[in-house]
N, C-alpha and C positions, 0 to 999 in steps of 0.2 A: 653504822650499818657494817656488816661481817664481810671482810674480804674474799675476792673472789678466788686468789691463789695464792699461796705461799710459798716461797721460794725459799729451800735450804741450801745455803750456800750463795757466798758473794762475790764469785769468782770473775773470771770475763763470761762465761758460759750461763752463770744463774744473772748476773748485769744483763745479758743480751737478750736472753727471754725474757727478763721483766721489762727491759725496751718494749720489745716485740708486743708482748701481752698488753702493754698498758696505752701502746699505741694505738691497739683494737680496744681499746674504751674497759680496760678489765681494773677493778681495785686492788692491784697488787702491793706483797709487803714481801721484804725479801730479808731475813737474818744471817747472822756468820757468827760463826763462834770468834772471831775477831776481826780487826779491821779490815772493811771489804777489802777486796783485790786486791790482797797483798801476799798472798801465797803463790803456787807457780804462775798465774798468772801475770802475776809483776815482774816476776823472775827471768821469763823466757827474754832470746832474743829478739822476738817478732818476725822472723821470717815469713816471708809471704812465696810460696813455690807459685809458677807459670801453670795455669791448667787453661789449655785451647782444645780440647779433645774433638775429633772430628765427628766421633759417632762412640759417647760415651755406653760402657755397654751394660755397667755395674754400677751398684750403688754406691760404692765407693769415688767411683770417676763422676757420676755424677753430683754425688757431695760438694768433692774438691772442686768443681767445674763453678755449682752454684757459689761458693765461694770466693770464689774468684769475682766474679760477677759483683759480689755484693759488698766487698772491700772498698772499691773507690766510691761504691755510691754511698756507703754507710759512713766513711769517712768526709765527705761532702756535707752530708747531711748534719752528722755530730758537730761541723765547723760550723754551720749554718745556725743549729738549733745554743750550741754552748759557746762559741765564738774559741774552743780550743782545737788547736790543728793538731792529730796526732800523731803528721810528719811521714803520713802512709809515701813511700818516696821508690821510686823503678829506678834503682841504681843497678842491678846484672849480677849475677850470680858465678863466680869461677867453681866449679867443681874439678879439683883435682888427686889425683892417685898415684902414691910414687914406689908403689909394689904392683910385684905382676897380678898376684889376686886380686887388689883390689881396681886395679887397670880393668881386669877382668869384668868386675862385676859394673864398672860405671861404665866401660863400652856398651853390654849388655843394656843399661839404664837406657844411654843418651840414646840408642837404636830404641826400642821402647817407647822416651819420649817424641822418639822424630814419628814414628808411627800414631802416636795420638796428638801427632798437630804443632807440638810446642817447636818454637825458633831453635834451634841449636845449632851452635858454631863449635865449628871444630877450634882446639887452641893448642900454638906449641909454646916451649919455651920461652921461644925468641919472640913471639908478637905476645907473651902475657908479660915479659918484662919489660916490654917497649913501647906496649900501644894500651893492652888493656889493665895491668896493675904493676907501674911501676915500683911503686911501694916492695915491693918484692923481691927486688935487686940487690942481691950480697946471698939470696937464700943458695940453697942445695940444689933448687929446681931443675937448674940446667944437665946436672948427674943425674939427679932421682927421678925425674917427674918421668912417669911410665904410661897415663891417659892425662886426658883434659879437655871439656868441654864450658864453653860460655855461654848461659843463659838470659840472653840479653831482658825477659820479661821477669826474673825473678825482680820482688821487691821488698820492703821492710816496711815495717809502724813502729813507732818508740812505745811499748807497753805500758808505761806507768801514763802517759799524756793520753792512751786509749782509754785507758780505766775508768781516769779523769773526768773525760767526756761522757762516759757510758754512768759515769757517778751521777754528774750536773745532771743531763736527758734524761735519767731516771726521774730524779728529783722532781726535775720542770715536768712528767707528764704522769706526777700525782705517787711515786710509787713511793712505800715507807721502806727505810731501810732503820734496820739497826744490828750496831755491833755487837760483840763481845755478849753476845746470845746464845750460846751454847745448846744444841739439843739433849735431852736427856734421855725422853720417850716417847712414845706413841702409845694414844689411846683408840685400840680399834674396835668395831661392833658391824656384823653386819657385813663385811667384806670392803668399810669402810674406813680411813681415816678420821677419826669424831675430831680428835686434837691432837697437838704437839704440846710435850712437856718441855720447857725451855726453861734456861736459869731465870728467866726476867718473868716465869707465869706460862700459864697455858695458850695455846694459840688455836683458832680453827681457822678454813677455808674451805671452798669449795671444789679445791682442787688444790695438790700438796704436790711439791717436784721437789727431788733431789741433784743437787747437782753440785755438793760436795767436794770434788774430784778423790782424791784417794780415802778422804775419811767417809765417802760414800758405802763403805763397804761395812763399816760398823753400823750406820742410820739399814741400810740394807737387812741387815741379820736381826736388828731390835723389830724387825717386821715380819723376820723368821725365812728371808730369800736369803741364800747363801752364794757368793759370788767370788772371783776369782780376782780381784782388783788390790793392787796393794801398788803403795808408792816407791818410785825411785829417784834416788836423790840426784840431782844435774848441780853443779858447780861454778859458777861464772866468775870473771872478773874485769873490772873496769880499768880503763886506760883513757886518760886523760891530753891528750895531744895536738897538733894544729891543725885545724879544719883543711881536708881535702888532701891530708895525709897519705889515708886508706881511701878509694873509690868504691871500690866493689865489692860487696859480700865477696867471700871466698870458704868455702869448704873442702872440707876434708874428711871422708867418714864424717862420724858425730860433732868432728870439731870443726871450730869455724871464726872467722871474725869476720865482725859486722859494725860498719863505723857508721856513725851519727852525723848529720849535717854540721855541727858544733864543732866535732873534731872529736868526740869521745870514741873507742870503739871497745865493743863486745868480745871478750875471749872466753868461749866457752868449745866443748861442754862438756862435765863428767856425765858418765850413767853408771849407779854405784847403789845396789841391793842392801838398803843398808835399814831398813825400817822405816819407823818415824824419826829418826835422826837425822834433823837439819841443822847441818851446820858447816861449816869452811874448814880443810884442814891444810895444815902447810903442806904436806905432799901433792895435794891435789891442787892446791893454789901454784904452788912452783915448776907442776909439769904444764900446766896450762901456761904460764910465763914462757916454759923452753919453748915450748910451741910456737907461744907469738912471735918472738924473737928470731927462734930460728927460722920462722916462714918469711918475715919481715921485718928485717935487723935496722930498719927505720925508725920501730917502736920502740928499742931496748931503751932511750933515752925519757921516754913518754912517761907520766906521774900516774903511778898507781893508786887511783883515784878509792876504789872502794871496792869489796868481793863480798858475794850472797850464795845461800842456798836456794832452791825449791825443790820440793816434791811432785815431781810429775805421776801421775796415777795411770796405770798400765794394766794392761785387759790381758791372756793367755793368746791371741787371736791378734792380737793389736789393733780388732774397733772397739769402737765406744758402746757404751749401753745407752740406747735409745729409744725410750717406750716407756709403756704399761710398765708398771711393778705388779708381776704374778702374781694372781689372785684379789688385787686392792682395784677396786673401780675407781678410785679417786685418787689415783698416788701414781706418778710418774719419775724416772728418771733419766738424768743427760750428765754421762759422766765417763774417766778412762781416756781420754783422748791424746795422752803421754806426754809427745813433743808438739803434736797439733791441735793445741785446747785454744790459741790466738786465732792461727789460719781457721779452724774448722766451725769458731764460734757463731757468726753471724747467720752463716748456712743453718746447723744444726738450732739456732734459737728461730728460725722460720719456719724449719719442717717440724720443733713441737709446737710452736704456735698452731700450726695446721692441726697436727696431732689433737691435740687437748681441747682446741676451738672444733673442730670439723671431724676429726676421725680419719679426714683423709690427706695426708701430707703426699708433697708433691714427687718424694722422691719413697720406696718401695724399702722400709725401716727393717724387713724381717731380718736382713744379716746381722741385724744391732739392737737384736731384741737381748732383754734382759735374761729368758731363762735357755738361750740358746748352749746348745750342747758343747 
């Protein structure tokens, strides 16, 4: 029996879509060029920004709100189905700025969050160091802090465990998952993908969906569709310390400290436009360590457990590509989420499932079309 849907790319977006489509009764196969869930999806920190929009006007706001509502449901559902806890926790997040330019941006962002209905609390160096995050005592915040806000509803989940739960749930729902199966070419006829040539042989299905992160650009190019999708390297280090050493997510611009329940602390992240060069550099990891220890001196004696890098897919306007592949009746794409892949994955899966099965997603996907200007 032929597959109903073939998904090319087994990151968090591809696995979430497979989970949704299999839950709707479709026969789904997902293939990946390497082991499933081992690229940017695994490499991220799992920060989930809050969303409580009073009156979301844009597709971006509606998608963020949908994902905010779905994450706790999916966490509970995956735990019930697989017994795996993805460690979704509402730890709250501090957002800090240490110079005027960053402070102006943060104050503007805080006003926007308040207008959107988020819970936003002003913070000072004094109440950060005594109440919100005592682990930052001894840092230069007392002298350098320009602006600070606390988002009590900022949450996190543990990427590797979420992916492990998705893989198990997909398998239980009958999804065929094939690793080390690189796509080599497509056979197209009469406006449809007839088959997909892979390292393991030709595959065919009623619907083909491209969810290969930054590698999606090459797949689309083979279909005659050119998009400005490129990888941005992010390097992260993992420290191991005592549970409770750090309690909150701490954000300064694109960098962060994310404490896990077992005492591990993620330190990230760089943004490097270096193509598909996925490796750690001594310079970047040393800079991340300087950032972490300067901000939270209590982390200085922590064990450096490991470091890694991920390639996050970005687009010129910062929006992912979601929708049909132009010129092809049975091909779809969901890629380009940059740093928000895990955050936006459940909503992306729901909308793509609705688009594939009914043609009418609950959120307008026009801003995400592949051939947008």
